[in-house]
Structure formats: C-alpha cells, structure tokens
N, C-alpha and C positions, 0 to 999 in steps of 0.2 A: 504493500499500499504506500509505504514511504517513498518507494522508487517512482511510482506513478506521479505522486505530487511534485517530487523534485523534477521530474521530467516535463510535467505541465508547466511548472514555474519557469524552467528555462525556455520552453517554447513562447510563453506569454511575454517574457522579457525580450525575447528576439523580436517579437512583433512590435513592441513598444519603440525599439530602436528604429525599425523601418518607418513606423508612423510619425516618429519625432522629426524626420527630415524628408518630407515629401516634395520640397521644392528644390530645384536644381538650377543654379545660375548658369545661363547660356549666352548672356550678352549684356553689355552695359558700358557705361563711362567711368565706372569704378574700377580700381585695380584689385579685382578678385580673380582667382584662378577659374578658368572654364570648368564647368561640371561640379562646382563646389556645391555640396548638398547641405541644405539647412531648413530653416523654418521662417514663416512669415508671420509677423506680429502686427495685428491692427490696433495700434495704440491710439490714445486719445487725440494726438496732435499729428501723427506720422504713420506711415507704412514703414516697418523696419524688417529687412531681410538680414538674418543671422546665419552664418556659416562658420566652420572652425577657422577659416582663414580671414575673417573679418565680418563687417556689417555694413549696410547701406540704409541710411534713413532718408526718407522722402516725405518732407512735410505736405500735408494735404493742400496747403494754399499754394504750393508751387506746381502742383500737377496740372498739365494741360490736356492730357489724354491717357485713357486706360482702355486696353482691349485684351480680350481673351479669345483667341483663334487657333486654327490649326497651323498658321504661319504667321510670320511678321509681315503686316500690311504694307502695301505701296505708300500709304499715307505716312506711316512711321519712316519708311526708307527715304521719302522725299524731304524730310526734316533736316536732313544733313547733319545727323548727330555724329559726334567724333567719338566713335566706339573704341574702348580700350580692348574689349573682347567683342568681336563682331557676331551677332547672332545668326542662326541659319537663315539662309536667303530663300530657301524652297521648302515646302511642306514635305514631311517624310512619306515615303511609299506605304509603309505600314501604318495603319490608322490614320490615313491621310485626311479624312474629313472629321475626325475627332478634334475638338479644341483642346490645345495643350500649351500654348505659349501666352503668358500673361505679361503684357508690355506695358510699361508705364513711362510716360514721356513727362518730363518736368523741367522747370526753369531753375538753372543754378549758375550764379555769377553772370546773369545776363545772357546765357547761352542754353541751348536745348541740350538736355541730358537724358539718358534713358536706362532702363532696367529691364531685362527680359528674362523671365523664369519659366522653366519647363515644369508643368504641374498636371497631374492626371485630373480628368473632369470630376470624378467623384471626390477628390480632395479639394477642388476649387469651389465646388458648388456652394458649400456653407459659407465661404468668404465673400461671395459676390454681394450679397445684400448688406452685410456689415460694412464693406468697403464703401458701397454706394452711400449709405447713410453717414458714415463718419467723414467721408471726403466731400460730400455735398454735390458729387458728380457721379454720372453713371459709367460703369464699365461696359464698353461696347462688346457685346458677345455675339460671335457669328452663329446664326441659327441654321440647322438643317432639318429638313423633313426626311425621315427614313420611312421607306416603303418595304414591307416584307414580301 
C-alpha cells in the first residue's frame, strides 16, 4: 500500500512541474533564451512572464495589441519590432489551425516592443478573460469553425 502511495505522489508531483511552466518564450525584444519555459502572471498592473533565465513585465497601460493565433500575424510583423529573439514566421504544419502563439505588442521607451509566447489552447483559455478585464483591452483571438 505504501509503495502505491509513494508512486502516486511522484506521478502527481511530476504533473505539477509540467503544469507550472506551460508558457514557452519564442520571440521578443527582451534578452531571454528562445524556448525558455515559464509561467504567466496576470498581475494588478502588468503581465509578467517568468522563466528560469529572467522575466518580462509588460504594464497594461503600455500594451497596444494582444493576439492569440496559430501564427504571428502580418499586423505584428508590419510594426517593425526590433526582435532580440525572432518568433516563428509561419504556422506549424502539425496543429496548424490551433491557436498557440500569444503575442503582446507594447510601447517601451517610445518604440514598439514585443513578447511572443507559445501556449496550448487549453492552458490559455482561462487567462483570456482575466487579461481582457485587467488590461482594459481585448485579446484578438483567431476563431475557426470546425466541421466533423
């Protein structure tokens, strides 16, 4: 009986580690390593992405655009952001219609700055309404109709 409980506890703790870092940094103007996995905090004044290599804080008042899509949109690319880590420019072939890139464009020192995170739809869904409310702006979500 004790072996089963210890085994179950190790499986549960393994799940917690995966759930703790569902966001992956894939592009931005901050000096973070590509693919740095971390968490997104929806704070009272700012969105904060934290990973083991550092963090990015984006005040809601500085945000000009937020999107959740299967790719980084032309609208974002046309903003001429000076990327430290350039996000993927095309949608992936696997799961190509599923939203997975959360892009935030904001003003920093008078220039456009950006943050792009790769996040699964089931993880992102509960964040959308809270971000909309706290930021006072809507996250543009690309919608698809699926036919069986």
